C-alpha positions as CSV (number, residue, x, y, z in Angstrom):
1,X,182.6,190.9,127.8
2,X,179.4,192.7,128.9
3,X,176.5,190.5,130.7
4,X,173.2,191.8,131.3
5,X,171.1,189.3,133.4
6,X,167.6,189.6,134.5
7,X,168.3,193.4,134.4
8,X,165.1,195.4,136.1
9,X,165.2,199.0,136.5
10,X,162.8,201.9,136.8
11,X,163.3,205.7,137.5
12,X,161.9,207.2,140.9
13,X,158.4,208.0,140.2
14,X,158.1,206.1,137.0
15,X,154.7,204.3,136.4
16,X,156.6,201.5,134.2
17,X,160.0,200.0,134.6
18,X,162.3,200.8,131.6
19,X,163.9,197.3,131.7
20,X,162.1,194.3,133.3
21,X,164.0,190.8,133.0
22,X,166.1,192.3,130.3
23,X,169.2,189.9,129.4
24,X,171.7,190.6,127.0
25,X,175.5,189.4,126.0
26,X,177.8,191.6,123.9
27,X,181.0,190.0,123.0
28,X,184.2,192.1,122.7
29,X,185.7,193.5,119.5
30,X,182.8,194.8,117.6
31,X,181.4,198.3,117.2
32,X,177.5,198.2,118.0
33,X,174.9,200.4,116.8
34,X,172.1,200.7,119.6
35,X,168.7,201.8,118.0
36,X,165.6,202.4,119.3
37,X,162.6,205.0,119.4
38,X,162.6,207.6,122.0
39,X,161.9,206.5,125.4
40,X,162.9,202.8,124.8
41,X,165.8,203.3,127.2
42,X,168.9,203.6,125.5
43,X,170.7,206.6,127.2
44,X,169.8,204.5,130.1
45,X,171.2,201.5,129.4
46,X,174.6,203.3,128.5
47,X,174.3,204.7,132.0
48,X,173.6,201.4,133.6
49,X,176.9,200.0,131.5
50,X,179.0,202.9,133.1
51,X,177.6,202.2,136.5
52,X,175.9,205.5,136.9
53,X,172.8,203.9,137.7
54,X,171.9,201.2,139.7
55,X,169.8,198.3,138.8
56,X,166.7,197.5,140.8
57,X,167.0,193.9,140.3
58,X,169.2,191.4,138.2
59,X,173.4,192.3,137.1
60,X,175.1,194.6,134.7
61,X,178.3,193.3,134.4
62,X,181.3,194.5,132.6
63,X,184.4,192.1,132.5
64,X,182.9,190.0,135.2
65,X,182.6,193.4,137.6
66,X,179.1,194.7,138.8
67,X,178.6,197.9,137.0
68,X,177.3,199.8,139.8
69,X,180.0,199.0,142.1
70,X,182.3,201.3,140.1
71,X,185.5,199.5,140.9
72,X,188.6,201.3,139.5
73,X,189.8,198.3,137.7
74,X,186.4,198.9,135.8
75,X,186.5,202.8,135.7
76,X,190.0,202.6,134.1
77,X,188.5,200.6,131.1
78,X,185.2,202.2,130.5
79,X,184.7,205.8,128.8
80,X,181.1,207.4,128.2
81,X,180.3,210.3,126.2
82,X,177.0,211.4,127.0
83,X,174.7,213.2,124.8
84,X,174.9,216.4,126.9
85,X,178.0,217.6,128.6
86,X,180.2,220.3,129.5
87,X,183.9,220.7,129.8
88,X,185.7,222.9,132.6
89,X,187.0,226.2,131.8
90,X,190.7,225.1,131.5
91,X,193.4,225.0,128.9
92,X,193.3,221.4,127.4
93,X,196.8,220.8,128.9
94,X,195.4,221.3,132.3
95,X,192.2,219.1,131.5
96,X,194.5,216.2,130.4
97,X,196.9,216.4,133.4
98,X,193.6,216.0,135.7
99,X,192.1,213.1,133.9
100,X,194.9,210.9,132.1
101,X,196.2,209.2,135.4
102,X,192.8,207.5,135.5
103,X,193.5,205.8,132.2
104,X,196.6,203.4,132.3
105,X,196.9,203.1,128.4
106,X,195.9,206.7,127.5
107,X,198.1,207.7,124.4
108,X,199.2,211.1,123.4
109,X,199.8,209.8,120.1
110,X,196.1,209.0,119.5
111,X,194.8,212.3,120.8
112,X,197.2,214.0,118.6
113,X,196.1,212.4,115.4
114,X,192.2,213.0,116.5
115,X,192.6,216.8,117.3
116,X,194.6,216.9,113.8
117,X,191.7,215.0,111.7
118,X,189.3,217.3,113.6
119,X,191.5,220.5,112.7
120,X,191.7,221.6,116.2
121,X,195.0,222.8,117.6
122,X,196.7,221.1,120.6
123,X,197.1,224.3,123.0
124,X,193.3,225.4,123.2
125,X,191.3,226.5,126.0
126,X,188.3,224.5,126.4
127,X,186.5,227.3,127.8
128,X,186.4,229.3,124.4
129,X,185.1,226.4,122.1
130,X,181.8,226.2,120.5
131,X,179.6,223.1,121.7
132,X,180.5,221.2,118.4
133,X,184.1,221.8,119.0
134,X,183.9,220.7,122.6
135,X,182.3,217.3,121.4
136,X,185.3,217.0,119.2
137,X,187.6,217.5,121.7
138,X,185.9,215.1,124.2
139,X,185.6,212.6,121.4
140,X,189.5,212.6,120.9
141,X,189.9,212.3,124.7
142,X,187.8,209.6,124.7
143,X,189.5,207.7,121.8
144,X,192.8,208.4,123.3
145,X,191.7,207.2,126.7
146,X,192.2,203.7,125.2
147,X,189.7,202.0,127.5
148,X,188.4,198.8,126.1
149,X,184.8,199.6,126.3
150,X,183.7,203.1,124.9
151,X,180.0,204.1,125.1
152,X,178.8,207.4,123.1
153,X,175.3,208.6,123.4
154,X,174.3,210.8,119.8
155,X,178.1,211.8,119.1
156,X,177.2,213.2,115.8
157,X,174.6,215.8,117.2
158,X,175.8,219.3,116.6
159,X,178.3,218.1,114.1
160,X,178.3,219.4,110.4
161,X,178.8,217.6,107.6
162,X,182.5,217.8,107.3
163,X,182.8,217.0,111.0
164,X,180.9,213.5,110.6
165,X,183.1,212.5,108.1
166,X,185.8,213.0,110.4
167,X,184.1,211.5,113.4
168,X,183.8,208.3,111.3
169,X,187.3,208.5,110.3
170,X,188.9,208.9,113.7
171,X,186.7,206.3,115.1
172,X,187.4,203.6,112.8
173,X,191.1,204.3,113.0
174,X,190.8,204.2,117.0
175,X,189.3,200.7,117.0
176,X,191.5,198.0,118.1
177,X,191.2,194.3,118.2
178,X,189.4,193.5,121.9
179,X,187.5,197.1,121.9
180,X,184.1,197.5,122.2
181,X,182.3,200.3,121.1
182,X,178.5,201.1,121.6
183,X,177.0,203.8,119.7
184,X,173.4,204.9,120.5
185,X,172.0,207.6,117.9
186,X,168.8,208.2,115.8
187,X,171.4,209.7,113.2
188,X,171.7,206.5,111.4
189,X,173.2,207.6,108.3
190,X,176.0,209.1,110.2
191,X,177.1,205.8,111.5
192,X,176.0,203.0,109.4
193,X,179.3,202.5,107.6
194,X,181.0,202.1,111.2
195,X,178.9,199.5,112.6
196,X,179.5,195.7,112.3
197,X,176.8,194.7,114.8
198,X,173.0,196.3,115.3
199,X,171.0,195.9,118.5
200,X,167.3,197.7,118.1
201,X,165.4,198.2,121.5
202,X,161.8,198.5,121.9
203,X,159.8,199.3,125.3
204,X,161.6,197.0,127.7
205,X,162.9,194.2,125.4
206,X,165.5,193.5,122.4
207,X,163.8,193.5,118.8
208,X,167.0,192.7,117.2
209,X,170.5,191.5,118.0
210,X,172.4,190.6,114.8
211,X,175.8,191.1,113.0
212,X,175.9,193.5,109.6
213,X,177.4,190.1,108.1
214,X,174.2,187.9,109.1
215,X,171.9,190.9,108.0
216,X,173.6,191.1,104.7
217,X,173.6,187.5,104.1
218,X,169.7,187.3,104.8
219,X,168.6,190.6,103.3
220,X,168.7,193.2,100.4
221,X,168.2,197.0,100.4
222,X,167.6,198.1,97.2
223,X,165.1,200.3,95.0
224,X,162.6,198.2,93.0
225,X,160.2,199.3,90.5
226,X,156.3,198.7,90.9
227,X,156.7,195.8,88.6
228,X,159.5,194.1,90.5
229,X,157.6,193.9,93.4
230,X,157.2,190.1,94.4
231,X,156.9,187.7,97.2
232,X,160.6,188.3,98.5
233,X,159.6,191.9,99.2
234,X,159.5,192.2,103.1
235,X,159.1,196.0,103.8
236,X,158.9,198.7,101.1
237,X,158.9,202.8,101.2
238,X,157.5,204.6,98.1
239,X,159.6,207.1,97.1
240,X,159.7,209.1,93.7
241,X,162.8,206.8,92.3
242,X,160.3,203.8,93.0
243,X,159.9,201.7,96.1
244,X,162.9,201.4,98.6
245,X,162.4,197.9,99.9
246,X,164.1,195.3,102.3
247,X,163.9,191.8,100.4
248,X,165.1,188.5,101.1
249,X,168.2,187.6,99.7
250,X,167.7,184.7,97.4
251,X,170.7,182.4,96.0
252,X,172.8,184.2,93.4
253,X,171.9,187.8,94.7
254,X,174.9,189.8,95.5
255,X,175.1,191.9,98.9
256,X,174.1,195.0,99.5
257,X,174.9,197.9,101.7
258,X,172.7,198.0,104.9
259,X,170.1,200.9,105.1
260,X,169.7,201.5,108.8
261,X,166.3,203.3,108.3
262,X,164.6,200.6,106.5
263,X,165.9,198.0,108.6
264,X,164.9,199.8,111.9
265,X,161.4,200.5,110.2
266,X,160.8,196.9,109.0
267,X,161.8,195.5,112.4
268,X,159.8,197.9,114.4
269,X,156.7,196.3,112.4
270,X,157.4,192.9,113.5
271,X,158.6,191.9,110.1
272,X,162.3,191.2,110.8
273,X,163.0,189.1,113.9
């Protein structure tokens, strides 16, 4: 369980706090999508959860432990994949020998399956990889670490189209009961098939905290022609095909797939709460 209570945080020299009296609870066993405009604190929130930043007020707890204390018991259960990173110029085997002892449930089998899915050999050298390849390796290590909490910031940036499909596959296969994955991203089309819970941040507040099942039970995402626009429509965007809309789901209507882009825009305009 992740518990954030009355969190206040600002960067040194910052005119405004990133978070002020911010509270949120995230039950385990879900894949969360963390969405928001630039500057709303998505990356900051992940770094606070990983204990790399210290709150100015309130608390950020991971399984009851204050994150900023970075206790060994917590660090062995949390893995952060930041948007920007580098890897040492080492053979993968040496890198693993250094890092594996920190993660009690590290799985060589999971690592091998992830590398195979990403079409990467096991006997690779980290210093000879492109940035996209490094991201695939780091993602494979993150999933193989077997941590209870996995935090990913813009994980599909720099990946080509086939790699994004491979990414979804390895994350879905790496999900297990009791594991919590938080994916912060602007590339919503890359991950919307993976997520089962959506969090939308605005400046210092949470605009939406809702499961995919609740979203699909309440709303429909569809294309409508002008003559089909009625009072059930909440939000609409014109296109050459008609109007892409979010509408209230009425009795008897089948569920639709969620469009995170439409949902995000509707929420940010205050049309869905």
